N, C-alpha and C positions, 0 to 999 in steps of 0.2 A: 548377571541378573541384577537389575536395580530393585530398590525397595518397593517401588510401585508395582512392578510385575510380580514380585514375591508375594506381596499382600493380596494381589489379585489371584495368584495361584492357590493360596491357602484361604481365600475368601474371608479375610480378617473380619469383615463386618458381620459374618455369621457366627463368630465366636461367642456372641451374646447367648447363644443356645447352650453353651457350657458354663459361662460365667454366672448366669442367673441361677441355675440349679446349685452351683457351688455356693453362691451367696445365700441362697435359701437354706441349705444345710448348715452353713456356718451360723447364721442368725438363729435357726431353730435350736442348735446345740447350746447357744447362749441363753435362749429363752427357757428351754426345758431342763437343762443340766447346769446352767451357769458355769460352763466350762469352755476354755479356749486355749489351744496350744499353738503358739505362733510358728514354731519350727515346722511342725507337721502341716500346718495350714499353707505355708509357703511351698514346701516340697510337693504337696498334692496339687496346688494350683499350677505350678510350673509344669509338672508332669502331665497334668490334664490338658492344659492349653497347648502345649507342644504336640501332644498326641492328637488333639482335635485338628490342629493344622496339618498334621501328617495324613490323617484319614481324608481330609478334603483334597490335599494334593494328590493322593492316590486316586481318588475319584476322578479328578480332572485328567490325570495321566491315562487312566483306563478308558475314559470317555473319548479321549483324543485318539488312542491307538485302536479302539474298536468301532469308531464311528463309521457308519455306512453313508448316512446323509452328511455331506461335508459343505453345507451352506446353511445360511439362516442365522438368527440371533444366538441360538444355543451353541453352535459350533464356532462361529466367526467372532462373536463378541463376548459371550459368557465364559468361554474357555480361555484361560490366560495363555496356554501354550500356543494356541493359534493366534490370538490377538497380539501378543508380543513377540511372536516368532521364537519362542524358547526352544532350546535344544532338548529333546527327550532324554538323552543320556545325562545331561546336567540336572534336569528335573528329578530323575531317578536317584541321582547322587544326593540331592537335597532331601528327598524322602527318606533314604536310608540313614542319613545323618540325624535328621529329626527323630526318627524311630529309636536310634541308639541313645540320644539325649533323654528322650521321654522314659525309656526303659531304665536307664541309669538312675534317674530321679525317682522312679517308682520303686526300685530296689532299695534306695536310701530310705524311702518312706517305710517300707516293710521292715527294715532293720531297726527303725525307731518305734515300731508299733507291734504288730503280731502277724501270724500266718494268714489270718482271714483277709488282710489287706492284699497279700500276695496272691491268694487264690482268686479273689474277686477281680483283682487287677489283671491277672492273666486271662480270665474270662472276657473282661471288657476289651483287652487288647485284641483277643481273637475275633470278637464280634466286629470291632472297629476295622481291622485289616480285611476280613472277609466280607465286610459290608460292600466294598467296592472291588475286591480282588478275588481271583480264583475262577474256576470253570463256570460257576453260576454265582456271581456276586449277589449278596442279599438285596442290594439296592435295585437289582433288575428282576426282583420277584415281588409277589403281593405282600411280602412280610416286612418290607422296608419301614413302614410306619410303626409297626409293633416294636421292632428291634431298636430303631432310633429313639422312640419315645421311652421305652424301658431303660435302655442303656444310659441315655443322657438325662432323662427326667428323673428316673428312680435311682439308678446306681451311683451317679455323680452326687446326687443329694444325700443318699445314704452314706457314702464314703466321706462326704464333707462333714457329716455328723459323727460318724464312727471314729475318725482319726482323733477326735477330742475325748471320746468315752470308751476307747477300746478295752480299758481295764475295768469296766463296770459291769461285765457279765451279759452284755447284750447279745454277743455272739462269741462262743468259746469253741475253738477247734483244736483238738489235740491229736497229734500223730506220733506214736512211739511204739517200738517193738512190733511193727506191722499191725498195730491196732489204731483204729480211727474212731474218734468220738466227736459228736457235735451237740452242743447245748445252745438252744435259741430262746431268747426272751420274746416269745411270740407276740405278746401284747405290744411291746415296744416296736417290733418290726412292722406290725400292722399300723401302729400310730405313724411311723415314719412314712409308710406307703400312702396313707391317707393324705398327709401334708404334701406329698409329691404329685398328687393327681393333677393339679393345674399345670405343673411343669410337663408331666407325661403327655397330657392331651395337647398342650400348646406346641410342643416339639413334634409330636406326631402330625399335627396339622401343618406345620412348616413343610414337612416331607410330603404330605398329601397335596398341599397347594402346589408344590413344585411338580409333582407328578401329574396333577390335573392340567397345569399349564403346558407340560411337555407331552401330553398324551399322543399327539399326532407324530411328533419326532420319535418318541419312544417306540411306537409301533414299527416305524421304519427301521430303527436301530435295534430291534428285537429286545427291547427292555419291557418285559411283560409285568408291568407294575399293577398295583391294586386298581387304579381307575380303569385300566384296560380290561381287567377281569369283571368288574362290577358295572362299568359304564360311567360316563361323566355325571349323569343326573343323580345316581345313587352316591357317587363320590362327593358331590356337593352337599347332599343331605347329611352324610357322615361328617363332613367338614364342620357344618353348623352344630351337629349334635355333640361332637367332642368338646366344643367350647362350653356347652351347658353342663356336661359331665364334670368339667373342671371346676365350675362354680358350685355345683352340688357337693363336690369334695370338700370345698372350703366350709360350706354350711355344716356338713357332717363333722368336720374337725372342730368347729366351734361348739356344736351341740354336745359333743362327747368330751369337751374340755381339753382337747389336744392342742388347740390353738387358742390364743387370747380372744375374748369376745369382740374386741375391736376389729378383728380380721373380717368380720361380717361386712365391714365398710368396703371390702374389695368388690362387692356387688355393684358399686358405682361404675365399675369398668364395663358393665353390661351395655350401657348406652353406646360408647364408641365402638365396642366390639361388634354389636349388632349392625351399626352403620357400615363397618368395614366388611362384614359378612354380606350385606346387601350389595355393596359395590363389587365384591368378588363374584357374586352370583351373576351379575350383569356382564362381566368381562373377566376372562381368565387368560392372562398372558404373563410370561416371565418378565417382560419389559415394563409393563404397566401396573399390574395388580398383585403379583406374587408378594411384594413387600408388605401387603396388608396382613398376611399371616404372621410375619415377623413383628409388625406393629402391635397386633392383638396380643401376641406372646409377651412382648415387652410391657405394654400398658397394664395388662392383668397382673403379671408377676412382680413388677416394680411396686405397684400399689399393695399387693399381697405381702411382699417382704417388708415394706414400710410399716404395715400394721403390726407385724411380728416384732419389729424393732420398737415400736411404741409399747407393745406388750412387755418388752424387757424393761422399759423405763418406768412403767406405772405399777 
């Protein structure tokens, strides 16, 4: 397997959906807590990115093995296994190898932090694997947008913050002598959730745009996604609404002093985002307009993260 086919298998261009929440969490930890641990940051980044590649490879492997419709862009061009003639057994071997590497790095991170990292990590691993694998993968249900948005938008960002402040009482979990205790700094958890809203909605919309584009193929392949349940028209309205919720989250963060006041400048992204929404409303195809959801996510969150960096400096 060459590097080109491997990158296509793991859809390397989509890893921005995990790198941006990671960067958001790291920058917020610097802004709010003035804290950064390089070792933990590297371990988490490597574990996260390898696992993200693993889940994408699993998704492509499952789509290949379960496909009923075996023609068209989604099967012949979008899936690396078909496009490059990859051997399924070799793909499975790569998936297992990446899973082991990611888990090993995750355990190393746990050993350098606390049990909360292990528990949250196991939950995220489970969601990631069963997102595409199992009798009824999450991605083939109406809940794909919710799980992808929360797992990548919230949990990655939360962990990217938490690895730098795990010893500051934000989340304390104790297990001893068959006793379990949990102490949560609710105010800080809510604050972190608010700053993740643009990431949650943006990632959910990447999944939603993907499912809107694939609505016909998904119906044939028995992938009963959210757009199939609510219809394309309502799915498009939800697509637009989620972006506005993301911007509202930023305004709330600024008003309550969670974010620097300069973060209000993220609203300048509304103009290109609205233009891309309009283009997507006119045409919904994986080949032509799906990328607009990715562009909206990147435009909004890069500006957003930049404003927090500015907040760190002033």
